[in-house]
N, C-alpha and C positions, 0 to 999 in steps of 0.2 A: 945531303941529303936531296935525291933529285926531286924535279918537279914532277908532280904525278901526270901530267899532260906530256911529257916527254917519254912515259913508258907505256902510253895508251896502245900505240902502234905493236909493240911486241907483245904486250898483255893479251890483244885481240888474236894475234896469230896463235898464241899458246891456246886461247881458248877453244878456238876451231880445230887445233890439232888433236885436243882433248876429245873433242866430239868424235874426231874421225876416227881415233884409236879406240875408244869406248865401243863405237859401231863395230869395227874388227874384231875386239874381244867377244862381243856379245853374240855377234853373228857365227863366229866359230864355235862358240858354246852350244846355242841354240837354234842355228839355222833356219831351216823353213818352218819352225814352230812359231815363228814371229809374223804376225798380221801387219803390224806397222810399229814404227818406232820414230820420234822425233825430238828436237830440242826447242827449248822456249825460254821466255824470259828476258831479264836484264843482259844475258849474255848474248843474245842474238839481236837485240834491238840496236838502233843508231845509239853511239856515244857522243853527246853535245858537250859533256862535261865530265868532270872526273867523279861526279856523284851515282854517273849511269851505271858503273861497274867498278867495284871494289874488290881488288884480289883477295881470296879466300873468305872475305866477308859475304859477297855475292856468290849465289849457287850458280852451276851449270845443270840445269833442269833437263833431265832426260827421262821422257815417258815412253813407255812400251805397252803395246797392246798384245797378247798372245793368240793364237788361232783358238784355243779351247782353254775353256775354266779350268781345267785339271792341270793342264800344262802352266798356268798362270800361278795356280797354288803350289804347285811343285817348285817353280822359281823361288816364291817368297820363301818356303819352309826349307831349301836346300842350303844349309850351312857349309858344306863343301864348295858348292858352285860360287857362294857369297864370298868366301876366303880366297878362292881361285880367281873370280874375276878381280877383286880388289887389289890382290899381289900384283898380277899382271899387269894391270893399270899403272902402278905406282913404280914399278920396276922398267916398263916398256917406255913409259913417258920419260923416265929419267934417264934412260940409255938414250933415246933418239934426242932429246934435249936438255943436254948436261948444263948448260948455261941459261936454264930457262929461268925467269924472275918469280913463277909460281908453278905449283901444281895444282891446275885447276879442281875445285871442289865440286865432285859431281853429287847431285841430288836425284837418285833414281826412284822411279815408282812405276809399277805395274799398275795398270790401269782398269784391269777387267772388273774387278769388284768397285774400286773407288769411282769409275765412270757412273755407276748406279746411284751414288749418293745424291740425295736431293737437292743439296748446296753445291753440285758439279756443275760447271759452266765448260762446255767443250769449245775449245778455241778452233777459228777458222784455218783452213788449211795454209793460207796466206799469211797467217799470224806465227807458223811455227818453221824451222828449219828441219826439213825432212831430211831422215835418216836411213829408214828402211820402210819400203811400201808407201803407201800414202795415206795421211791422215783423213779419214772421211768428213766430207761436209756435212755436219749434223744440224738440224733445226737449233736456232739460238732462242734462248728465253726471251719473252717479251720484255721490253725496258723496266716496267715496273716489277717483274718478277727478279731482274737483276738488282734492282734497288733493293728488294725486299731480302734477298740472299745477303748482299753487302752490308746492310744494317744488321741484320741476325750475326754475321760473323765479327763485326765490330763491338757489338754489346758484349758478346761472348768474352771478349778480352779482359773486361773489367775483372773477372774471377782471376786471371792470370796475373792482373797486378797487384791485387790484395795479396797473393802469396809470393810475389817477387822478393820483397824484403828478407823473408826467411830463407829463400833460396841464396840469395847473396852473403847473408851475413857469416857463414861459415866457408865460404869459398875463396880460393886463392890459387894462382899461378894457373896450370892448366885446367882447372876446375871451371874458373872463370872463362875461359874459351869454350868449353863444352858448353856453359849456360848461353853464352852469347849464341851460339849456334841454335839454340831453342829460342833465341828471341829475335835474333835478326829477320825470319821469315814472318815474323808477324809486323815489322815495322814497314816493310817494303809497300805492302799493300793498302796500309790504313789511311793515308791520304786520298788514294785512288776511290776508295769506298766512299768518302765524305763526299767527293766531287760527283760521282754517279747519282746521288741524291738529287740534284738538281740540274745535271747536263742532260740535253736532250738526247743524247746517243750514249748510254752508259757502256755499251760493247766497245765504242770507239775509245772511251778514255783508257780502257784496259790495254790497249796497244800502245799507249803514250811512254816514253821513257821518263826518268826521274826529273830530267832538266824541265821538261815540258809541264809536269806535274807542278814543279815549285813555280815556274811562270804563272801557270794558270791560278793557282792559290793565291800568288801576290796580287795578280789581276784583280782577284774578287775577294779581297779583303780577309784573306786568311792567312797575313803575313806571318803570324806567331807559328802555325804549324808548319809553313814554308822554312823557315828560319831554323827549328828544331829538326826537321827532315833532312835538310841540307848538312846541317850540323853533325848528324848522328853519321853520314857517310865520309865526311870529311875526317872526321876522327877515326873511322875504320881505316882511311888511307894512312893516317899517322901509326895506327897499331900496325898495320902491315910493314910500313917502312921501318919501325922499331921492333921487328921481329915477334910481334905479339907480346911484347914484354911492358909492364909497367900497370900497376894496379890502377893508378889514378886515371889512365886513358880508358880502361874497362868501365870504371865506375862513371865516368862522363858519357861514354856511350849509352850506358843503362839509364842515366839520367835524361839524356837528350831523347832516346827511344821512349821513356816513359813519358815524358811530356807529349811526343808525337800520339801515343794512344790515348793518353787521357783527354788530350783537346778533341780527337776524333771520337771519342765516346761522348764528350760532351755535346758535340755538334749533331749526333744521332738523338741524343736525349732531348735536346732543345726542339728539334724538329718533331716531336711526339705530340 
């Protein structure tokens, strides 16, 4: 089994190739109806260790804003468009990169309605990878508002954790992969939200990669969260290199992730 660090250069190339391909497909389908589109998150941040991006466990986040609300709703409700884009992406990437290590997993979001949600924090233009147009610079929430949003989002995870055992008890094989997808996006931001509660610049914390997050946790006596957070993504690499097979690996990831969320919730509760 290859050392994950030896694969990162090719993995990075595949990520940016997927972003370019997705851009071409979407522009071909929607053209000048798009106001702007960008990619963000772990896929575009600096990778200082293997936990910063895990193939297929980590998303390639692509956000798009349409020029009109009507066009945005049309994109979200057009089943034919959805299947066409998905099929073209899979086929064209496979054709162009037959020896690719992975087909990057796109997480696509139309922003028009989502951006109006009270818990949405717009990214700064310098924090994203511009794809179409330019992500506008919008007023950032005040630090205390970011802390409030982060605390609310963290405490809401308690209800998910209560339901998780019943979600897992009858899941095997591919069903575990489906459940893991619903789980991973909850784990990645959890320690960030803990750190923002005491850090002087919460917005800055959101720009950190996972390696820096872990380093900060260790330096500030939160070693337990750091250990489980790192372990979650190390297990993700094991799962990837074993073709996402092995129930025990899935269960270990759910266990490590549950501890990350539980400790994060406890930190918020203790601060009340």
